[in-house]
N, C-alpha and C positions, 0 to 999 in steps of 0.2 A: 599610501598608494595605490595612482590612478593607472588605470589598469581601461587605455580606451579597443581596444581590437581581442578578435578572438582568437590571433595568432599570442599576445601574447600571455594568454591563461593558459597554455602550451608551454612558453616557454620553459627551459631546464631550466635559466640561468636565475631566470625573479622566485621562480620554487624553492629554491636553493637558500636562498635568500628570504624566505618567508620560513625554511625551516630555519634558518641560523639565527633567525626573530623568536622564532620559537624556545630553540634550545636555551640561548640568551635567560630568558625570562619565567621559562616552566622551572617552579623548584617542588612543591606541593602535587602529589600526588594524584590524580582527577579522569575520571572516567567519563568520558564523552559518547553522545548517540549520537545516531545520524536518523533520521524517520527518513529514508525513502528509504527504495528499494532501490532506483539508479544512485544513487551517490554508497551507496553497496559496492554495487558491480566498479562505478566508477575508483574509491578505493584501494580496491584489488586487483585493479588490470593499472594500476596506477603504480600499487607498490608502496601506497603512502603508511600503511602503517611500519611496516622494514623502514622508515628513514625519520618516525617520529623517537624523541629521546625518549627514555625509560618514565620518566614519571605520566605518562598521556599513555592510556587504556582506549581506545575504542572501542564502542559496542553496537550493534544493530538492532536495528529495532522494531514496530508496527510495522513496514511500512510499503511490504511486501502485500497488494491486495489478494493475490490467489492464498498468500499464505493465514491471513486474519479470517480469513469466512469459515463463520462456523462448520464443525462437521454437521450438524445439521442442517443448516441449507445446503451442504454437498449430497448431503442423502434425499433432499428436498430435488434439489435438477433431476440426480438416476432418475429419479420415481418421475417428474414429467416425464421422462425420452421414455419411458413405457409408456405412455397414453399414446395409443388411437390415432395415425392420422393428425399427428403431434411434427414437428419439424424445429429442432433443440437449433439456439444459433448462439453459442459464443466462440469467447477468445479464444481463443487456444491449451495457455496456459491449463487449466482447468481440467482439461480430459483425460490426467494421466492422475492426477489427485485422487486419490485410496477414499470412499467411501465405507460405512460400514460393513457394506454387503456388496458390491459393484464399485466401478469408476464410468463416467465416460465415456471413457475409448472401449472398455467390455464391453460397455452397452454398445457402441460403435459397431465393434466387432460381431455382433450378434442380429447385427440387424437393423436397430435401430436409426432414423434421421438424423446423424447430426453432425455440422454445419462449423467448417470453424471460418469466423468470418474477423474484419479490421477493422470496422468500426458500427454500429447502429447504423446506418443506414442501406449496410449491407444488405441488413437484417430484414430493411425495411422492402428492397429489392426483391429480398429474397421473397414475402408473406402479398408482393403484388402482382408477381409469375403462378405462385401458388395458389389462388382466391381458395381453393376446394379444401385444402388446408391449415391446420393453425400454426403461428410461427410463433415459438417463445424466445425471446432473449431471453440470456441470463445478464442478469445485470450484476457485477462485481467492479468494485472501487474505490476512491475517495475524491475531494470533488474534484478533480482536476476530470473523470468523466461523468460524475452525473448530470451535468449543465447538459452533452452530448445526446446522452439518455433518454432525456426530462424533454428536450428538445422532438426527441424519432416520438415522442407517447405525443408531443405535440399536433406533427408535419401526420404522422397516423388519424388523427383526430380530423384534421386541416384536409386531410385524402379520402377521406370514409371509407380509412383499410379498416373492417372492422375481422382480422383472424392476425392481429400483433395486437402481442404481449411483452409486458417484460413482470421479469420477479426485481426485484427491488433486494438485492442483498449488499446497499453501498454504506457504506462510512467514513466517520466525520472526524480529519483529524485533533485537532481540541480538547477531544474529551477524550480524545487515546492519551495524551500527556496529561492529565490531568489522573485519570486511574490511575497511571504510572507511580507519581509521585504519591498515591495515595501509596502503592504498598508497601508496606516496609524490607521488604527483605529485596524492593530494588535500590541497588546506591547509584544515584544519575548525578553528576556535576553541571554539566551543559549540557544542550540540546543543537545539534544540527537541526534546522526544523529545512522542509520538501522542497522544495525548490517549483516543481510545479504546480502541487499544489498551490502554495502561495502564491502565484501569479495566478492561479482564478481568484483567493479570499484574501488577497493584503495580508498586511503587517497588523492592521487594527481587528483580524479577529483573535491572534495571542493573545492582545493586552488582556481580558480576562484572567488567561490561565498567569500570566506575568507577574503581572499585581498579587495575583495569590498567592503563590508560589518563590516569587522572588531570585528565580534560577536564572546563569544566564545563558540566550540563547542568541543562533545565528542564523539567519536566511544568508544561501547562497545557492550558487550555481553547479556545474557538473564537469568543468574541467578542474586541470591537480590544484591549479593557481588559486581557484577560483573556494574546493575545499577546504586547501590551508591557511587561505585567509582567517578562512571563520573558524578554525582550529586557534591561530593569535589572535583571534575577538574572544572565544569563549576563553583561554587562558590568557588574558592578561585581566578579563575583566574583575575572573576567581584569584588571580595572583594581586589586583586592586583591592577585591572586596567593592568590588563597585557591579553590581550586576547589572547587566539593560537588555535592551531588544533589540538587536541590531540586522540594520539591511544590508545583504555585500551585493542585493543581487540588483539593486535597481537599472538596469538595462533591460529587468523583464518582469521586478516585482513595484506593484507600486501601495500606496498608505492603502486607498479604497478596494482594491483589486480587479478583478475585470466585473464589475457591477453588472450587463448588460448578463452575463452570464450564471450569475448568481441568482438576478431574480428570477430567470427560466428555471432554474436550480429551485429559487421556491413556490414559483407558482406550483408545479407539479407533486414535489415530493411534502408530508409532512415532518419531521423529525420525532423522533421516538427509542427507546430503551430497544439495545440491541448488544447478543452475544458475540463475542470475538475472542477468536479461538484464543486457548488457555492466559486469556485473561481471565473473561466470564463477562456478566451483563458489568455495563456502562449505560448510566442513561446519559437521552438523547443524544447517540454517537453514530441511530442508523436515522436510512430514510428512506419512510414507505411509501407509494404513490396514497396522492391525497385520493378521498370519495367521489369528490366530481371527476374521475379518473379511470374510477375501480374498472370499468368495461373494458381497460389495457392492461389493469393490473395481475398477473397468474395467479396468483395465490387467493386470489377473490372468485376464478373464474373459475377456475379447474379440482374436480373434486382427486385429492391421491394420500397416500397414508404414509408418518414418514416414522421409517423404527427407529427403536431407540437408538440414539448415540454410542458409539462402541470406539473410542480411540484405542489405536495396537498399543502395547504394555512398551516400558521403555523408550518412546516414542515422547524426546524433549522439544521437542515446536513450541512448545507454550513460553516454555523458558526461557529457550535463548530468543521468541520474538521480546520480551522483557527483560533482556539482557543481565538476566539470573546466570545465561548459562552459556557456555561455547560451544559451537558445534561437536571436537572434538568431547567434549564432557557426556555427548549424547551416548547410552551402552549399544542404541544402532548405530552412529555413525562412521558408513563403511567398513561393516563388516556385515548388514541385514539390508542397511538403508543406501542407496548409490544409484546415480541417477538415471541407470538403464533400470532399475527397480527403484521408485520411490517407497519408503511407507509414508514421510509426511509429506506437507507442502512446499518446507522450509528447504526441499531438496528439490521437489516437482517445476519450480516454479524458478524461472529469468535471472529474478530478484531475489530467492527466498537466499537467507543467510550459507544454509548446510552448500545450496549448489555454488556458491561464489569461495570458501574453503574450499569444496573441493576440487575445482579450477585453477581455481591461482595460489592458494597457500600453502600447497605440496603436505594437509596436515588428515 
């Protein structure tokens, strides 16, 4: 099916035709995982789950940046906020994530200078306007945000800003996919690969993963027809026994990706083993600031002690991120953990699976 205009991706007649095709060919029981928080929200918002045959289960994976940020990193953010003369610049979703002893929101209420920004360049502006104070940007996210944060470090260097720092807690998607496949408790038959990340890293970034595991994969956009096309592609691959790596988002994703963004990310960061919430240490899945830019590295330029991380007993966020459980299977869901009083990051973030279930699923 050739779709040339964005409106067609939202055309209910086109979506119904794709659903009919899915129902015609889907025979085997399949568990398909979307690896993007924006996909998760789009799936719930458009009611796609309710339209699919019983043979297909959709799982939400570790595609929410706030959700996969490790508890120890959250605790480090909170400790940095307590340092005198420090301004914390952060995306809003991080504020409510509970740390072991506090949260950024609580620290803000107690007078710590914690400011919500919408881009790294907002943080640079804050640093420029406050030369007598130290500004720390909390860098979380995947390959989508990492290049812009790398660019902010380069800009700070070129501007001779001595009071701008970044705490890099960035994560890389392909290593996480590999970790999921190695977990015997995770049962996945196909992946809906993230659109925004793929714009940056391109189709080629998944080749090693695909060649290793030979599992059906489809890159797609965020409109209903986009997602349904990806599901149809995965079902067809599974039913035919012919797994592939298909790019269904060619209007935005190329084979090589955004090479300029990749290059600046590689200039500033190096890959390291890092912890993902609920998954554990994944080799070469994190980005830390290179030694030559260490004067901008908050981890190296500030002294702070991080308490031993404690996850509230009963919270199933880690298992939900891996598709092992759904939110209603968590003992805390809607009982103790709600959007007003979130216990885990899956309920905090606007892209979190628990938040999506709570808002759209009626469960």
